[in-house]
Structures are given as structure tokens and as C-alpha cells.
N, C-alpha and C positions, 0 to 999 in steps of 0.2 A: 368753840368755847361759847358758853352761855353767859350773858351779862344780865344781872338783875339789879334793878333800882328799887328801893323801898323794902328790901328784904327784912329789915329790923323793925318794920312797922307792923300794925295789926294784920292787915291782909297778907303782907309779905311773910309773916311768920307761918301762916297757913300754907303758903306756897312752899316754904322750906320744909315743913312737915311732910308734904306730898312728895317732894324730891327724895327725902330720906326713906319714907315708907315704900316708894317704888324702886328703891335701889339705884338712883341716878348715879352713873359712874363717869360722867364727863367733868371737865374743869368748869368751875363757876367763878366768875369775877363779880364781886358784889360792891356796889358803890355805897359807901356809908359816910355818915358825918363823923367828925372827930368826937362828938359827944354821944354817939350811938352806943347802946349796950350791945356788944357783939358776942356775948358769952354763948348764946345759942348757936351762933355760927362756929365759934371755936370748938364746940363740943358735939357737933352733929355727925362727925365722921366722914363728911364729904370733902372733896378737894376744892377748897375755897381760897380764892385770892381776894383779900379785902383791899379796896382802894378808897382812901379818904379823899373826899373832894366835894365840890359844889356844882350841882347841875345847872346853876345859873351862870357858870363860866363856860362859854362856848368852846374855848381851846381845850379845857378839861374834858368836856363831853366828847369831842372829836378824838382826843388821845385815848380815852378809856374804851373807845369802840374798836381800836386796832386789834385785829386777830379774832374778832367776835363773829360768830355765825348767826346767833339768835339773841334778841333782846327781849327781856320780860320787864316792861316798865310798869311798876306798881306804885310809883311815887306821884307826886303832885301833878295834876293836869296842866298847870301853868308851864311846866317844862317839856310837855309832850312834843310841841312843834320843834324845839331845838334838838331833842333826842331823835326824832324821826329824821330831821335833816342831816344830822351827823351820821346816823345809821346808813342813810342813802349814800352819803359822800364816802363812807368807808366800805361800801358794798356788802353790808350785812344782809344775809339771806332772808331773815324773817324778823319782824317786829310785832310783838304782842303788847297792847296797851290796856291796862286795867284802870278804867276811870270810875269815879264814884257816881252815885245817883244824883249828884248835884244839879245836873241839867233838868231834873224834875222838881227842883226846890220850890217851895211855896213862896220863896222870896224872889220876885221877878228879876231883880238886878243880878243876883247870883246865877240864876238859871240862864239868863241871856248871855252872860259872860262865858259860862261853860259851853253853851251851844255854839258861840262864835269860835271858841278854841277847837271844839270838835269838828266843825265844818272846815277849819283850816287844816287840821290833821287829815281829814278825808280827802281834801283837794290835793294835798302834797302826796298822799299815798296813791291817788289815782293818776297822777302825772307820770 
């Protein structure tokens, strides 16, 4: 099963379009917020399981990983460490993280924060 975070967002909607265009035929579990507009998911024709939850909740992240083979994390970089740690704990085969270009921000404090998170993700993945 494929788990996707951020699928109702801007970048996530492009990923959903590609899944539809390429005829993806596997099960997809999508983490969404209670306030998310899921109409595109509901009408795309793919086998989608919507799970409402908060990626800031470590128990939720671990639970949503059960039975997942691949994670496509398109959501907020601030949750990347927790998503990766849960994926490792649940023996997920592959994790793909789509981060923004925020690490190249002209605002030094934002750029530094993103770089710190990115280094933590890389260290966990390398271990």
C-alpha cells in the first residue's frame, strides 16, 4: 500500500494527477485534515482510503504506517523526522520526501531551520 501525506495540497494534487494519468492500480492511504477538501480524491477513480489525522501526533503517524510499503511525504517538512522514524519502525520499504525550496530562502533563519531538519532526516535515513 502507498501512503501519501499532503495529497490535498498544491504539490500533492499534481502527484494525484500523475497517479490517475498513469493508471495506478494499488491501494492508496491518504492522510488528510478534517478541514481538507477531498472532492478530488473522492472523484479520481483510484482506490483511496482517507484517514483523518494529525501528523503532529506520533501515535497517529505510527498507526497510519501499518501495512504500508511506500510513503510519499509531500506535507510540511517539520513532520519529516517523525514520519521517517515511524516508517522505519513499521518496516516501510521506501520513503520519498518532497521538501520545499525553503532551505534556499533569502531569510537566513528559515533557511537554517530547514537545513537542520534536512540534516536530521539524512542522518536517520543513513543509520
